[in-house]
VOFI-375079 format. One record per residue (C-alpha): residue in three letters; chain; x, y, z. Coordinates in steps of 0.25 Angstrom, whole numbers, plus 5000, padded with zeros to 4 digits. Layout:
N
MIZA  code  unit  x  y  z
MIZA  Ala  A  X  Y  Z $
...
// end
This chain:
452
MIZA  code  unit  x  y  z
MIZA  Unk  A  5160  5609  5696 $
MIZA  Unk  A  5166  5610  5711 $
MIZA  Unk  A  5154  5603  5716 $
MIZA  Unk  A  5155  5592  5706 $
MIZA  Unk  A  5169  5590  5710 $
MIZA  Unk  A  5165  5588  5724 $
MIZA  Unk  A  5154  5578  5720 $
MIZA  Unk  A  5162  5570  5710 $
MIZA  Unk  A  5177  5571  5715 $
MIZA  Unk  A  5177  5556  5720 $
MIZA  Unk  A  5187  5545  5719 $
MIZA  Unk  A  5185  5538  5706 $
MIZA  Unk  A  5191  5529  5695 $
MIZA  Unk  A  5198  5534  5682 $
MIZA  Unk  A  5192  5523  5675 $
MIZA  Unk  A  5203  5518  5666 $
MIZA  Unk  A  5196  5505  5669 $
MIZA  Unk  A  5183  5499  5674 $
MIZA  Unk  A  5183  5493  5683 $
MIZA  Unk  A  5193  5502  5690 $
MIZA  Unk  A  5205  5495  5696 $
MIZA  Unk  A  5200  5495  5710 $
MIZA  Unk  A  5188  5488  5706 $
MIZA  Unk  A  5195  5477  5699 $
MIZA  Unk  A  5190  5463  5703 $
MIZA  Unk  A  5204  5457  5705 $
MIZA  Unk  A  5198  5445  5712 $
MIZA  Unk  A  5192  5439  5700 $
MIZA  Unk  A  5204  5444  5691 $
MIZA  Unk  A  5215  5434  5686 $
MIZA  Unk  A  5226  5435  5677 $
MIZA  Unk  A  5220  5423  5669 $
MIZA  Unk  A  5207  5431  5667 $
MIZA  Unk  A  5215  5443  5663 $
MIZA  Unk  A  5222  5435  5652 $
MIZA  Unk  A  5208  5429  5647 $
MIZA  Unk  A  5203  5444  5646 $
MIZA  Unk  A  5215  5448  5638 $
MIZA  Unk  A  5213  5436  5629 $
MIZA  Unk  A  5199  5440  5627 $
MIZA  Unk  A  5201  5454  5624 $
MIZA  Unk  A  5213  5452  5616 $
MIZA  Unk  A  5206  5442  5607 $
MIZA  Unk  A  5194  5452  5605 $
MIZA  Unk  A  5203  5465  5603 $
MIZA  Unk  A  5217  5463  5598 $
MIZA  Unk  A  5214  5461  5583 $
MIZA  Unk  A  5205  5472  5583 $
MIZA  Unk  A  5210  5483  5592 $
MIZA  Unk  A  5223  5478  5598 $
MIZA  Unk  A  5227  5480  5612 $
MIZA  Unk  A  5233  5491  5621 $
MIZA  Unk  A  5246  5489  5629 $
MIZA  Unk  A  5249  5498  5642 $
MIZA  Unk  A  5263  5496  5647 $
MIZA  Unk  A  5266  5501  5661 $
MIZA  Unk  A  5280  5506  5663 $
MIZA  Unk  A  5280  5509  5678 $
MIZA  Unk  A  5294  5516  5681 $
MIZA  Unk  A  5296  5530  5684 $
MIZA  Unk  A  5308  5537  5689 $
MIZA  Unk  A  5301  5545  5700 $
MIZA  Unk  A  5287  5545  5707 $
MIZA  Unk  A  5277  5555  5702 $
MIZA  Unk  A  5268  5558  5714 $
MIZA  Unk  A  5255  5560  5706 $
MIZA  Unk  A  5256  5546  5699 $
MIZA  Unk  A  5247  5534  5703 $
MIZA  Unk  A  5253  5525  5692 $
MIZA  Unk  A  5260  5512  5695 $
MIZA  Unk  A  5275  5515  5694 $
MIZA  Unk  A  5289  5511  5699 $
MIZA  Unk  A  5298  5522  5702 $
MIZA  Unk  A  5313  5520  5699 $
MIZA  Unk  A  5325  5526  5692 $
MIZA  Unk  A  5331  5513  5688 $
MIZA  Unk  A  5329  5511  5673 $
MIZA  Unk  A  5334  5497  5674 $
MIZA  Unk  A  5319  5493  5677 $
MIZA  Unk  A  5315  5496  5663 $
MIZA  Unk  A  5319  5484  5655 $
MIZA  Unk  A  5315  5473  5665 $
MIZA  Unk  A  5301  5480  5666 $
MIZA  Unk  A  5300  5480  5651 $
MIZA  Unk  A  5303  5466  5649 $
MIZA  Unk  A  5292  5462  5659 $
MIZA  Unk  A  5282  5470  5651 $
MIZA  Unk  A  5286  5463  5639 $
MIZA  Unk  A  5285  5450  5646 $
MIZA  Unk  A  5271  5454  5651 $
MIZA  Unk  A  5267  5457  5636 $
MIZA  Unk  A  5272  5443  5633 $
MIZA  Unk  A  5262  5437  5643 $
MIZA  Unk  A  5251  5445  5636 $
MIZA  Unk  A  5256  5440  5622 $
MIZA  Unk  A  5254  5426  5627 $
MIZA  Unk  A  5239  5430  5630 $
MIZA  Unk  A  5236  5436  5616 $
MIZA  Unk  A  5232  5427  5605 $
MIZA  Unk  A  5239  5435  5594 $
MIZA  Unk  A  5249  5447  5593 $
MIZA  Unk  A  5243  5459  5600 $
MIZA  Unk  A  5240  5472  5592 $
MIZA  Unk  A  5244  5484  5600 $
MIZA  Unk  A  5235  5496  5598 $
MIZA  Unk  A  5239  5504  5611 $
MIZA  Unk  A  5251  5504  5620 $
MIZA  Unk  A  5254  5514  5631 $
MIZA  Unk  A  5266  5515  5640 $
MIZA  Unk  A  5263  5520  5654 $
MIZA  Unk  A  5269  5521  5667 $
MIZA  Unk  A  5276  5524  5676 $
MIZA  Unk  A  5285  5531  5666 $
MIZA  Unk  A  5286  5524  5652 $
MIZA  Unk  A  5298  5534  5649 $
MIZA  Unk  A  5305  5529  5661 $
MIZA  Unk  A  5309  5517  5651 $
MIZA  Unk  A  5320  5520  5641 $
MIZA  Unk  A  5316  5521  5626 $
MIZA  Unk  A  5323  5508  5624 $
MIZA  Unk  A  5316  5501  5634 $
MIZA  Unk  A  5302  5506  5630 $
MIZA  Unk  A  5306  5501  5616 $
MIZA  Unk  A  5310  5488  5621 $
MIZA  Unk  A  5297  5487  5628 $
MIZA  Unk  A  5288  5491  5616 $
MIZA  Unk  A  5295  5483  5606 $
MIZA  Unk  A  5293  5471  5615 $
MIZA  Unk  A  5278  5474  5615 $
MIZA  Unk  A  5277  5477  5600 $
MIZA  Unk  A  5285  5465  5594 $
MIZA  Unk  A  5275  5456  5600 $
MIZA  Unk  A  5262  5464  5595 $
MIZA  Unk  A  5256  5471  5583 $
MIZA  Unk  A  5253  5486  5583 $
MIZA  Unk  A  5240  5491  5579 $
MIZA  Unk  A  5239  5501  5567 $
MIZA  Unk  A  5233  5511  5576 $
MIZA  Unk  A  5240  5510  5589 $
MIZA  Unk  A  5244  5520  5600 $
MIZA  Unk  A  5256  5519  5609 $
MIZA  Unk  A  5258  5529  5620 $
MIZA  Unk  A  5267  5531  5632 $
MIZA  Unk  A  5268  5540  5644 $
MIZA  Unk  A  5281  5548  5644 $
MIZA  Unk  A  5287  5556  5656 $
MIZA  Unk  A  5291  5570  5651 $
MIZA  Unk  A  5304  5569  5660 $
MIZA  Unk  A  5310  5556  5654 $
MIZA  Unk  A  5303  5554  5640 $
MIZA  Unk  A  5314  5556  5630 $
MIZA  Unk  A  5314  5558  5615 $
MIZA  Unk  A  5319  5544  5614 $
MIZA  Unk  A  5307  5539  5622 $
MIZA  Unk  A  5298  5546  5612 $
MIZA  Unk  A  5305  5541  5600 $
MIZA  Unk  A  5306  5527  5604 $
MIZA  Unk  A  5292  5526  5607 $
MIZA  Unk  A  5287  5533  5595 $
MIZA  Unk  A  5295  5523  5586 $
MIZA  Unk  A  5287  5512  5593 $
MIZA  Unk  A  5274  5518  5589 $
MIZA  Unk  A  5271  5528  5601 $
MIZA  Unk  A  5264  5540  5597 $
MIZA  Unk  A  5257  5545  5610 $
MIZA  Unk  A  5265  5549  5623 $
MIZA  Unk  A  5259  5555  5636 $
MIZA  Unk  A  5268  5564  5645 $
MIZA  Unk  A  5265  5565  5659 $
MIZA  Unk  A  5265  5580  5662 $
MIZA  Unk  A  5256  5581  5675 $
MIZA  Unk  A  5259  5595  5678 $
MIZA  Unk  A  5270  5606  5676 $
MIZA  Unk  A  5269  5613  5689 $
MIZA  Unk  A  5282  5612  5697 $
MIZA  Unk  A  5274  5611  5711 $
MIZA  Unk  A  5265  5600  5705 $
MIZA  Unk  A  5276  5592  5698 $
MIZA  Unk  A  5284  5592  5711 $
MIZA  Unk  A  5272  5587  5720 $
MIZA  Unk  A  5270  5576  5710 $
MIZA  Unk  A  5285  5573  5708 $
MIZA  Unk  A  5284  5575  5693 $
MIZA  Unk  A  5294  5586  5689 $
MIZA  Unk  A  5292  5588  5675 $
MIZA  Unk  A  5296  5601  5668 $
MIZA  Unk  A  5287  5606  5656 $
MIZA  Unk  A  5300  5605  5647 $
MIZA  Unk  A  5300  5590  5649 $
MIZA  Unk  A  5286  5589  5644 $
MIZA  Unk  A  5289  5599  5632 $
MIZA  Unk  A  5301  5591  5628 $
MIZA  Unk  A  5294  5577  5627 $
MIZA  Unk  A  5282  5582  5621 $
MIZA  Unk  A  5290  5589  5610 $
MIZA  Unk  A  5298  5576  5608 $
MIZA  Unk  A  5286  5568  5607 $
MIZA  Unk  A  5280  5577  5596 $
MIZA  Unk  A  5294  5577  5589 $
MIZA  Unk  A  5294  5562  5589 $
MIZA  Unk  A  5280  5561  5583 $
MIZA  Unk  A  5270  5557  5595 $
MIZA  Unk  A  5256  5561  5590 $
MIZA  Unk  A  5250  5561  5604 $
MIZA  Unk  A  5257  5568  5616 $
MIZA  Unk  A  5249  5568  5629 $
MIZA  Unk  A  5253  5576  5642 $
MIZA  Unk  A  5247  5571  5655 $
MIZA  Unk  A  5242  5582  5665 $
MIZA  Unk  A  5238  5579  5679 $
MIZA  Unk  A  5228  5589  5687 $
MIZA  Unk  A  5226  5588  5702 $
MIZA  Unk  A  5240  5586  5706 $
MIZA  Unk  A  5246  5592  5719 $
MIZA  Unk  A  5247  5608  5719 $
MIZA  Unk  A  5239  5608  5706 $
MIZA  Unk  A  5231  5621  5702 $
MIZA  Unk  A  5225  5626  5689 $
MIZA  Unk  A  5236  5636  5687 $
MIZA  Unk  A  5246  5625  5687 $
MIZA  Unk  A  5237  5615  5679 $
MIZA  Unk  A  5235  5626  5669 $
MIZA  Unk  A  5250  5629  5667 $
MIZA  Unk  A  5252  5614  5665 $
MIZA  Unk  A  5241  5613  5654 $
MIZA  Unk  A  5246  5625  5647 $
MIZA  Unk  A  5260  5620  5647 $
MIZA  Unk  A  5255  5607  5642 $
MIZA  Unk  A  5247  5614  5631 $
MIZA  Unk  A  5260  5620  5626 $
MIZA  Unk  A  5265  5606  5622 $
MIZA  Unk  A  5251  5602  5616 $
MIZA  Unk  A  5250  5588  5619 $
MIZA  Unk  A  5240  5580  5612 $
MIZA  Unk  A  5234  5574  5624 $
MIZA  Unk  A  5233  5578  5638 $
MIZA  Unk  A  5229  5569  5650 $
MIZA  Unk  A  5224  5578  5661 $
MIZA  Unk  A  5223  5569  5673 $
MIZA  Unk  A  5217  5571  5686 $
MIZA  Unk  A  5228  5567  5697 $
MIZA  Unk  A  5223  5555  5704 $
MIZA  Unk  A  5228  5555  5718 $
MIZA  Unk  A  5228  5541  5724 $
MIZA  Unk  A  5239  5540  5734 $
MIZA  Unk  A  5232  5529  5741 $
MIZA  Unk  A  5236  5519  5730 $
MIZA  Unk  A  5248  5511  5733 $
MIZA  Unk  A  5261  5515  5726 $
MIZA  Unk  A  5256  5529  5721 $
MIZA  Unk  A  5265  5540  5725 $
MIZA  Unk  A  5255  5551  5727 $
MIZA  Unk  A  5259  5555  5740 $
MIZA  Unk  A  5270  5565  5736 $
MIZA  Unk  A  5260  5577  5739 $
MIZA  Unk  A  5249  5580  5749 $
MIZA  Unk  A  5235  5579  5745 $
MIZA  Unk  A  5232  5593  5749 $
MIZA  Unk  A  5241  5597  5737 $
MIZA  Unk  A  5231  5592  5727 $
MIZA  Unk  A  5220  5600  5721 $
MIZA  Unk  A  5206  5598  5726 $
MIZA  Unk  A  5195  5591  5718 $
MIZA  Unk  A  5190  5605  5714 $
MIZA  Unk  A  5204  5610  5711 $
MIZA  Unk  A  5207  5598  5703 $
MIZA  Unk  A  5194  5598  5694 $
MIZA  Unk  A  5197  5613  5691 $
MIZA  Unk  A  5211  5608  5686 $
MIZA  Unk  A  5204  5598  5677 $
MIZA  Unk  A  5193  5607  5672 $
MIZA  Unk  A  5202  5619  5669 $
MIZA  Unk  A  5213  5610  5663 $
MIZA  Unk  A  5202  5604  5654 $
MIZA  Unk  A  5197  5617  5649 $
MIZA  Unk  A  5211  5622  5646 $
MIZA  Unk  A  5215  5609  5639 $
MIZA  Unk  A  5202  5610  5631 $
MIZA  Unk  A  5205  5625  5628 $
MIZA  Unk  A  5218  5621  5622 $
MIZA  Unk  A  5212  5611  5613 $
MIZA  Unk  A  5212  5598  5620 $
MIZA  Unk  A  5200  5589  5620 $
MIZA  Unk  A  5195  5582  5633 $
MIZA  Unk  A  5196  5566  5632 $
MIZA  Unk  A  5188  5558  5642 $
MIZA  Unk  A  5194  5561  5655 $
MIZA  Unk  A  5207  5568  5658 $
MIZA  Unk  A  5212  5568  5644 $
MIZA  Unk  A  5213  5579  5633 $
MIZA  Unk  A  5218  5578  5619 $
MIZA  Unk  A  5220  5587  5606 $
MIZA  Unk  A  5210  5584  5595 $
MIZA  Unk  A  5220  5577  5586 $
MIZA  Unk  A  5224  5567  5597 $
MIZA  Unk  A  5219  5552  5596 $
MIZA  Unk  A  5213  5553  5610 $
MIZA  Unk  A  5203  5564  5606 $
MIZA  Unk  A  5201  5557  5593 $
MIZA  Unk  A  5197  5544  5600 $
MIZA  Unk  A  5186  5552  5608 $
MIZA  Unk  A  5180  5556  5594 $
MIZA  Unk  A  5181  5542  5589 $
MIZA  Unk  A  5176  5536  5602 $
MIZA  Unk  A  5188  5527  5603 $
MIZA  Unk  A  5194  5532  5616 $
MIZA  Unk  A  5197  5522  5627 $
MIZA  Unk  A  5201  5523  5642 $
MIZA  Unk  A  5209  5512  5649 $
MIZA  Unk  A  5221  5511  5659 $
MIZA  Unk  A  5229  5519  5649 $
MIZA  Unk  A  5219  5530  5650 $
MIZA  Unk  A  5212  5536  5637 $
MIZA  Unk  A  5216  5529  5624 $
MIZA  Unk  A  5212  5532  5610 $
MIZA  Unk  A  5208  5518  5607 $
MIZA  Unk  A  5203  5506  5614 $
MIZA  Unk  A  5209  5492  5615 $
MIZA  Unk  A  5202  5481  5622 $
MIZA  Unk  A  5214  5475  5628 $
MIZA  Unk  A  5225  5483  5635 $
MIZA  Unk  A  5237  5476  5640 $
MIZA  Unk  A  5245  5483  5652 $
MIZA  Unk  A  5259  5478  5653 $
MIZA  Unk  A  5268  5481  5665 $
MIZA  Unk  A  5268  5483  5680 $
MIZA  Unk  A  5254  5487  5685 $
MIZA  Unk  A  5248  5489  5670 $
MIZA  Unk  A  5233  5487  5668 $
MIZA  Unk  A  5227  5479  5657 $
MIZA  Unk  A  5213  5479  5651 $
MIZA  Unk  A  5207  5468  5643 $
MIZA  Unk  A  5193  5475  5643 $
MIZA  Unk  A  5188  5463  5650 $
MIZA  Unk  A  5198  5464  5662 $
MIZA  Unk  A  5209  5472  5668 $
MIZA  Unk  A  5222  5468  5674 $
MIZA  Unk  A  5234  5475  5681 $
MIZA  Unk  A  5248  5471  5682 $
MIZA  Unk  A  5256  5469  5694 $
MIZA  Unk  A  5260  5483  5700 $
MIZA  Unk  A  5274  5481  5704 $
MIZA  Unk  A  5286  5480  5694 $
MIZA  Unk  A  5292  5469  5701 $
MIZA  Unk  A  5279  5460  5703 $
MIZA  Unk  A  5276  5463  5688 $
MIZA  Unk  A  5289  5459  5683 $
MIZA  Unk  A  5289  5446  5692 $
MIZA  Unk  A  5275  5442  5686 $
MIZA  Unk  A  5281  5444  5672 $
MIZA  Unk  A  5293  5436  5674 $
MIZA  Unk  A  5284  5425  5679 $
MIZA  Unk  A  5276  5426  5666 $
MIZA  Unk  A  5264  5430  5673 $
MIZA  Unk  A  5255  5441  5668 $
MIZA  Unk  A  5256  5452  5679 $
MIZA  Unk  A  5242  5455  5681 $
MIZA  Unk  A  5239  5456  5696 $
MIZA  Unk  A  5224  5462  5696 $
MIZA  Unk  A  5213  5464  5687 $
MIZA  Unk  A  5198  5464  5683 $
MIZA  Unk  A  5190  5455  5674 $
MIZA  Unk  A  5178  5464  5669 $
MIZA  Unk  A  5164  5459  5671 $
MIZA  Unk  A  5153  5462  5660 $
MIZA  Unk  A  5148  5473  5669 $
MIZA  Unk  A  5162  5479  5670 $
MIZA  Unk  A  5163  5480  5655 $
MIZA  Unk  A  5150  5487  5654 $
MIZA  Unk  A  5154  5498  5665 $
MIZA  Unk  A  5168  5499  5659 $
MIZA  Unk  A  5162  5503  5645 $
MIZA  Unk  A  5154  5513  5652 $
MIZA  Unk  A  5166  5519  5660 $
MIZA  Unk  A  5174  5519  5647 $
MIZA  Unk  A  5164  5526  5639 $
MIZA  Unk  A  5163  5537  5650 $
MIZA  Unk  A  5178  5539  5651 $
MIZA  Unk  A  5180  5539  5636 $
MIZA  Unk  A  5168  5544  5630 $
MIZA  Unk  A  5161  5551  5642 $
MIZA  Unk  A  5148  5544  5640 $
MIZA  Unk  A  5142  5530  5641 $
MIZA  Unk  A  5129  5523  5637 $
MIZA  Unk  A  5123  5510  5641 $
MIZA  Unk  A  5113  5500  5635 $
MIZA  Unk  A  5108  5486  5640 $
MIZA  Unk  A  5122  5480  5638 $
MIZA  Unk  A  5129  5491  5645 $
MIZA  Unk  A  5120  5494  5657 $
MIZA  Unk  A  5124  5490  5671 $
MIZA  Unk  A  5117  5488  5684 $
MIZA  Unk  A  5120  5500  5691 $
MIZA  Unk  A  5116  5510  5679 $
MIZA  Unk  A  5105  5516  5688 $
MIZA  Unk  A  5115  5520  5699 $
MIZA  Unk  A  5125  5525  5689 $
MIZA  Unk  A  5114  5533  5682 $
MIZA  Unk  A  5110  5540  5696 $
MIZA  Unk  A  5124  5545  5697 $
MIZA  Unk  A  5125  5549  5683 $
MIZA  Unk  A  5112  5557  5684 $
MIZA  Unk  A  5118  5565  5696 $
MIZA  Unk  A  5130  5567  5687 $
MIZA  Unk  A  5121  5572  5676 $
MIZA  Unk  A  5115  5582  5685 $
MIZA  Unk  A  5129  5587  5688 $
MIZA  Unk  A  5132  5588  5673 $
MIZA  Unk  A  5142  5577  5672 $
MIZA  Unk  A  5134  5567  5663 $
MIZA  Unk  A  5123  5567  5653 $
MIZA  Unk  A  5114  5555  5655 $
MIZA  Unk  A  5107  5551  5642 $
MIZA  Unk  A  5099  5538  5639 $
MIZA  Unk  A  5108  5526  5643 $
MIZA  Unk  A  5120  5536  5641 $
MIZA  Unk  A  5128  5546  5649 $
MIZA  Unk  A  5138  5557  5644 $
MIZA  Unk  A  5148  5564  5653 $
MIZA  Unk  A  5147  5579  5651 $
MIZA  Unk  A  5158  5589  5649 $
MIZA  Unk  A  5156  5593  5664 $
MIZA  Unk  A  5157  5578  5668 $
MIZA  Unk  A  5170  5575  5661 $
MIZA  Unk  A  5177  5579  5674 $
MIZA  Unk  A  5169  5568  5681 $
MIZA  Unk  A  5170  5557  5671 $
MIZA  Unk  A  5176  5547  5681 $
MIZA  Unk  A  5164  5550  5690 $
MIZA  Unk  A  5154  5547  5679 $
MIZA  Unk  A  5161  5534  5676 $
MIZA  Unk  A  5160  5530  5691 $
MIZA  Unk  A  5145  5529  5689 $
MIZA  Unk  A  5147  5517  5681 $
MIZA  Unk  A  5158  5511  5689 $
MIZA  Unk  A  5149  5499  5695 $
MIZA  Unk  A  5161  5493  5703 $
MIZA  Unk  A  5163  5506  5710 $
MIZA  Unk  A  5148  5508  5712 $
MIZA  Unk  A  5147  5494  5719 $
MIZA  Unk  A  5159  5495  5727 $
MIZA  Unk  A  5163  5510  5732 $
MIZA  Unk  A  5178  5510  5735 $
MIZA  Unk  A  5180  5510  5750 $
MIZA  Unk  A  5193  5517  5749 $
MIZA  Unk  A  5198  5528  5739 $
MIZA  Unk  A  5204  5521  5727 $
MIZA  Unk  A  5202  5531  5716 $
MIZA  Unk  A  5206  5546  5713 $
MIZA  Unk  A  5196  5557  5714 $
MIZA  Unk  A  5188  5559  5701 $
MIZA  Unk  A  5191  5574  5701 $
// end
């Protein structure tokens, strides 16, 4: 395994989209083209499957130095209501595009720290969305909660609005690791909010763990996993720490790179963690995710309904996902669009009644074919092709896949490949063999985190 890590531990995308953001063709993208793609997607899908909404709530009271998200650090809670009013105005701009009342199938509050906002303001935001929409019979509403500031009132308020899934960012329980990443969070806080969520009635509780953080060792990671098991969350996201300090605005300089585990050590954290999670009853889902058998995410694997987008893995697919808020990314299936990345710039565009998209990509027919292959690999760990889904560089891809087959990472069948259990750890590498935009234009500088 160590030789495989040396061979395949290279910079690579996480594939929450294809093309990946650095390969978007912004020159040919316009807000008007984005609107037309939204109309097309909406008309095709709203009545049948509804839409998804992602709302980016960017404020945090302190900077966690492992975080690569777009956020704004402040302790001034007076920012809450003006920001929410801007999000609702943006929603109104989308309502003007839609031909009929939207049907919401999925809604996720991400951040930043959604629980930075008061329960009253979250209710004001969500009721502002819901009063102008319909809710599908089978819907899923979820939010990210910070264990240190999520109150029982937060949980009850959101539960009453239809939320049944909550994800708590745990990361790690070791004090030295927490200090390095500036995320001091006692086990007692996580225990308290997890128990509250169960008391209130949440049916899917997730804990996010991160491996590969500064000063990480298997001894520390094992203790974190076992403490997590004592609370028995329904899902566990077991993320690889993505070290990308070169990206502007990312606060990943609070520790020395020498404090990070090596690729070999990091892979050991994952492999040992995976074995322990499976021993404790968790099923591996795609890449980086685990769940108990009763959870809807695992059921979506069995029913082949699992999907992956900018929100990560979801238990169902919608063709149209509308991202609201500063830096939020939207996906119409035919195009991607990202909002202005500063709060002030975002609010200025909203106040001028301008849809705040500032960059994006219109997918070509070839993009759509490759996107489907990469989605298949990330969700089902296999893909196949025929005359309609073959692509020009298939022979180049096959040469790389044959090498991966000799390493035991994939199984090649007639017009089909499957990622083996050994190859799961290298799913991103397998997907990269289909990434035509990267094959045709190798990055001149480092733009992605390491695959291991």
